[in-house]
N, C-alpha and C positions, 0 to 999 in steps of 0.2 A: 455584427453583434457577437459572433462566436469568440473572437479574440478578446473583445471588451468584456464579455461575460466571464471568461476565464480570469481576467485581471481583477474584476470585481470580487470573485470568489477567493482569489489569492489574497487580496487585501483583507477580506473578512475573516479568512482563516488565520491570518496573522493577528488581527486586532479584535475579532469577534463582533464588535458593534461599532458602526461608523455613521456619522451624519450623512444624509443623502446629498446635501449641498457640498460637503467635503469630497465625496466620491466623484461628483460631477466636475469639481475643480481639479481633482487629482488626475482624472482621465481626459480632461480638456473637452468636455461636452456640455451641452445645456442641461439644466435640471429637467426639462421636458423629456429630452432623450434619455437621461438617466432613469427617470421614472418608468419609461417604457421598457428599458432593459431590466429593471427590477421587477416589473410586472411579469416579464417572461420567466425570470428565475423563480419568482414566487409561485407561478403556476406549475412549475416543475417540483415544488415542494422543497427546494434547496435553501431558500432564504425566507425571511418574513420581515415585515416592517412594523414599526411602532413609533408614533410621535416624532416623525422626521428622521428616524434612524433606520438603517438596514442591519440585520444580523443573521447569522447562520441559524437554521432550524436546530442543528445539533453540531457540536464540534467533532462528533464521532461519525458524521455523515460522510460516506465514502465518496460521493459525487463531489463534495466540496474539497475533500483531501486530494483527489486526483487533480483538480484544477490548480492547487497550490504547488508552485515550482513544476508546472506541467512539463516544460521542455527538458528540464534536468531529469525528471522521472522517465520521460519517453526515451531519452538516450540511455539511461540505466537499463531499461527494459530491453532495448535493442542489443546492448552489450551482453546481457544475460541470455538472450535468445541464441546467441552464438555458441553457447555451451550445450545446446540441445540439438539432437539430430533427428531426422525423419524416423518415425517408428518408435521413438522413445516413450517410456512411461515415467512420468514425473509427478511430484506432489507440489502444490502451490498453496500457500497459506493466504488468509485474507490480508488485504492492504492495497494501497493505491499503486505502488510500484509493481506489486504482484498482479493486479488487474491489468495493467498496461503490458506486462510480460505475456499474460495469457492472450491478450488481443494481438500482440505482435506475433506470437507463435502460430496462432490460427491463420494468420495472413502469410506466413513464410515457410511453414513446415507442413509435412503430410503424415497422416496415420499416427497421430499422437494420442496417447491416453493421459488425461489430466485428472489427478485425484486431488480434491480440494474440500475444505470445510466452508467455503465461501459461496453462499447462495447468490451473492452479487456477481461473482465471477461467472458462475454458471449461466446467469441471465445475460451478462455483459457480452458473452461470446456465442449466445444462442443464435442458431441459424447458419453457422458455419458447418460444412459437411466433411471436413478433413480431420476430424478428431472425435474421440469418445471422452465423455466426462463422467466421472464417478463422484457424486456428491455425498460426502459423509454425513450421517445423521447425528442429531443431537438437539440441544436446546437452542432455539432461534433467538439471537439478539437482534432486535428490530433495526436500530439505528445503523449498526455496522453491517447488518445482513450476513452474519456469520453463525455457524453452528458450533456449540461448545458443550461441555459436560461429559459425563462418564461414557456415554454412548460413542463418543469419538474414538476412544481407545478400542472399544469392542469392534467398531467398523474397520479401523485402520489396521488392526492386527491381521486382516486378510490380505495385506499388500506388503511388498518390500521394494523400494526403489533406489536408484543410484543417487538421485538429487532431489532435495527438498528446498524450495525457494521460500524465504520468509521476509517479512518486513520487521521493523522495530520502532518503538516509540522513543528510544534513547539509549545512551551508553554510559556506563560507569567504569572507571579504571579499576575499581575494586570488585564489582559484581558482573561486569561484562554487559551484554545486551539486555535491555529491559522492556517491559510492557506496562501499560496503564491499567490493565484489567486482569484480575486473578484467573478467571475462567478461561480467558483467551490465552493467557500464558501457559496454562496447563494443557490446553489443546495443542499448542505448539510443541510442548515437551512430548506429549503422547505421539504426535505425528513424527517427530524427529527420531523416535525409537525405531521407526520402520524405514529409515533412510540411511544409506551409506555415508552421505555427507550433507551438511546444511550450508546453504549459500544465502547470505543476507543482502537484500537490496535496499538501499537507503540513501537519501540525500545527505551530504556532509553536514548539513545543519543539525541533524539529529545527534551528532557527537557532542554538541554543546547542551543537550537536554538529557534528562534522566527520568525514566518511568519509575513507578513505585514497586513493581514486581520483577525480580530477576528472572530471566528465562532459564538460567542454570543449564546451559547447553554444553558447558565444559569444553572438551576438545572436539566436539562434533562440527563446529563451524570451521569450514575449510577455506572459505573465500568471502570477501565483502566486495560488492560492486557498488561504487559510489561516484559522485562527480569529482571533477578535478580540483575542487576547492577544499578538499579534506585537509585539516590541519596536520602539519608534519609530525606533531607530537603523537596524535592518534594513529597516524599511518605507521610510525615506527613501533608503537606499542602493539598494534595488530601483527606486524611482521615478526616481532619478538615472540609472539604466541603461535608462530607458524601458521598464521592466517594470511592467505594471499589477498593483496589489495589490487583490485582491478578498477581503473578509472575510465569512466565513460566520456 
C-alpha cells in the first residue's frame, strides 16, 4: 500500500480530482482494492471522496506534496545533506524537499541545530535525539503548517547562519524564484536576511511553473539542487547568474 499510496497522491497532486475507477485502472488494481487504499488515505486526512471521485483535501497540504515526485525529492534532499556537517546550525524553510532534507539530516548527522518556521518539519522529525530545533513564532497557516507574519523577523533576528535551505513554487526568467503566497514569501525574505547564503531545493518541473509572488532574493541564492531533468536553458541561465547548479 505504501508505494501505491504515494502513486495515488502523486496523481492527485498533478490532476487534483480523479475518478476512482480511473485510479484503479491506472494502478492496475481492482476497484475494491482502490477503495480500501482511499479509505486509508482519507482516514489520514490527506484525501476526500465525493460522487465516485477522489481529490486532495488541499493542494497546499504538505503530506500530498511530499508524495508527488517523492523519489526525485528524496535524492535532492540527500544531495543537500552532503553540504551540512556535524555540529552545524542551519535554517530550513517550509516545503516538501525541505522536510525530506530535515529527515535525512537527523538520520545521518549529529549535534545539529535546525532553525525553521515549519511546524510540520518540527513534528516530522520529532523523537530524534541528535539535534536541537528552534521553531520560529508567528501566524500559523493550517494547511501548510508553517509560521508567517511579522513575528518571524523578530524571532529570526536572534540568529545568523551559513546556509538557509528553501523550496520554491516556480521560476521566472524575469523575476527569479517565486512563491504562491505573499506571507510565506515575506517569511522567506526575512529568514534569508539572517543567512550567508540561500540554497534552493526543487524538482526541475518547477522551472516550467511560475508563482505569483517574487521572492526577490537577488544575489543571495548561491546554489540550486535539482534533478537531472532540468532544462539546459534554465541551467545556463542560473550559471550565468553565478548560481551553482547541483544535480541529484
